[in-house]
N, C-alpha and C positions, 0 to 999 in steps of 0.2 A: 728964572721962571717963577711966576707968582705962586704963593702958597695956595694949595687946593683944599677945598672942603670934601670930606669923604663920608660915605655911608658904608658901614660894615655889614656884610652878609656872610655868615659862617666864617670862613678863614680868608675872605677876600675883601679888599677895600675898593669900593666903586666910587668914582668921582661924581660929585654932585654938580652937574653942569647941564645947561640947556644946549640944544644943538647950535644955536647962534654963538654961545660962548666958546664951544669947542671949535667951531669954524674960525673964530677970531684969534684963538690962542694957540692952536696947534700948528707950529711952524717946523717942528722936528720931533722925532721920537717914534715909538711903536704904539699902535692903537689896537686894543683888543676890545671886543664887545660881548661880554659874557651873558649867557642865558642859563636856564636851569641845568642843561646838559653840561655846561662848563663847570658849574658849581659842584655837581656830583663827581665829575672827573677830578676836581681839585681835592676831593676827600680821599682819593685812592692812588693818584699818580704823582709821585714825588717830583719827577722831572718836570712835569707840566706845572706843578705848583711853584717850583723854583723859578721857572721861566716867567710865569705870571708876575712874580715879585719884581722883575726887572723892567716891566713895561711902563712907559711914561704916561700912557693914556688908557684908562680902563673905564668904559662907560656902559651903562645898562642897555642891553639889546632887547630886553624882554618886557612886554607890558605886564606880565604876571609879576615879575620882580618889582616893577614900579609900583603896582598896587600893594604888594606885600610890604614895601617900604613904609607905607602909611601906618603900619603897626609898630614901627621903630621910633625911637626918640627923635631921630632926624630922618626925614624922608627925601626921596629923590624928586627933583623938579619935573622930570619927564623920562620916558624911555626914548632911546636914540637907536632904532634898528639900523644895523650896519648897512643894509642895502639902500635904505632911503637916505642915510647920511652920505653915502658915496655920491649919489646923484646931486645932493645939495653941495657937496665938496667941489665937484667939477664945475657946477654952475657958479659957485662963489668965486672960483678962480678962472672963469671963462676968459677974462680979459687980462690975466696975469701971464705974460710970456715966460716967466720964470718957473711956472708950474708945468712939469712934463711927466706924464704918468705912463707906467708900464703895467700891463695886466698879465698875471701868471696864474693859470688854472683852467678849470672846466675841460670838457671833452674836446677832441680834435676839431679845430676850426671855430669853436664857439668864442674863444677869446678874441680872435680876429674880427668876428662878426660884431662883438660888443664894441671893439675899437672903432669900427666903421660907424656904428650907430651913435656912439658918443661924440665923435668928431663932427658928424653931420649935425647933431643937435647944437653943439657948442659953436660951430662955424669956423673952427680952426683945428689944427692937429695937436690937440691937448694930450691925446694918448699917442705916444711916440713908438710904442712897441707892444706886442702881445704874443704870448706863447702858451700852448696847452701841453703840459708835460705828460710823459707816459705814466701809466699806473706803476707805482713803486719807484718813481724817479728819485725819491729822496735817498734811496740806497745805492744809486748809480752815480759814482763820482764823475764819470765821463760826461753824463748828461748834466750834472750840476755845474761842471766847468763850462759847458756850452751856455747854460743859463746865465752864469756870471758874465760871460762875454757878451751875450745879447743885451743884457741890462746895461752894462758899462758902456757899450758902443752906442746904445740908443740915446744916451744923454739924459735918461729919466732921473728925476730926483724924488719921485713918489712911486712906490710899488704896492699894488694891491695883490695879495696872495689869497686865492680862493680854492683850496684843495681839501677842505674839511678839517674839523677839529678832532684831535689835537695836532694833526700833521702840519697844518699851516703855521701854527704858533711855534712848534718845535723847529720847523725848517727856517723860519725867519731868524731865530736866535742862533742857530747853528751856522748859518751861512751869510748873514747880513754884513759881516766885516769884509767879505770879499767884494762888496759893492759900495765903496766908501763915499761915492758921490750921492747916494740916496739919503735924503733927509727924513722922509716919512715912510714908514711901513704900516700897512693895514692888513689885518687878517680878517677877511670878510666873507667867508663861506660861499654861499651860492650867488653872491652879488653879480659875478660875471655872467652867469646864466640869465639872471633877471635883465641885465643890460642888453644882452644879445636877443632877448625875447624868446629864449629857449624855454624858460619857466616863467609863469605868470605869478605875481604876488597875489596874496589873498585880497578879495574885495575889502574896501575900506571898513565895512561894518564888522568883519571878522577882526580887523586890526583894533578897532575901537573897543570891542568886547573882549580883548585879550584872547582871542580864539584863532589867531593866525596859525598856531601850531596844529590845530585841529583841521584846518583847511589843507595844510601840507600833508597831514596824515591821510586824509581822504584821497589825495592824489597818489600817494605811495604807501599804502597800508602795510605791505609785507616788510618793507625796509624800515619803516619808522615805528612799528608797533612796540618793539622792545624798548626803543629809546624813550618813547613818550609814556608808555603804560607800565613799564617795569623799572627802568633806570631813573627817569626824571621825577617820578612820583615820590621818590625817596627824599627829594628836596624838602617837602612839607614836614616830614619827620624831623629832619635836621633843623629846620627853621623853627618848629615848635620848641625844640630843645633850646635854641638860641633865645626865644622869647621868655622861656622859663629860667634862663640863666644856667642851663645844664649842658650847653654845647661845649665841646673841647676840640680844639684844632688838632687833627691827627699828626701834623708835622711841626707843631710848636716845640 
């Protein structure tokens, strides 16, 4: 694997890659796409932190992080939101018969709807299986055993897990060895909902202005208020300390 250039945000190394470079280079490994919420969790959750250190591909999901990187000695070339990257990924591999995807996540029936939509767009069965697990499935060994069986029997070598952070990242590292034929793992949040048409992404202008988070807040204010206006706002405090040379990794 080629040496990679990184940009350091707090206690996390983010790869300095364009989407094109990521598509061309990522043949195996685990992909995480951190945003402000991830970076705050990385200050408090040691298990989450340790898991992040083992991922092969960590790329910037957030336009805010991309803009903040302009204040560092080395900046990121772009933001690569996980949801738009996944669309680019299956289009990039549309004519690659060796790319077979399994979708794990979202509410009952949503993953299967996403599978149907993607296969129709691509024109072949690039998504070979889909499953929406029960709430709290990660604690149910019987259900996990069923998931291993579904993924292994599907022949998938790429698995997208979209069950929310940090559950999806922790599930991947706890269980991925049970599915040895899978080459690529992606933890991509609400991507399955987007592909199913269950949730719409923010209009392009919100994305350009780094305000996609605000559009999502307007759609689900009760659920997202604490995340955006209490938890995530702390990133700017930590980042200011980094710029001043005062930040200390809590897990170093």
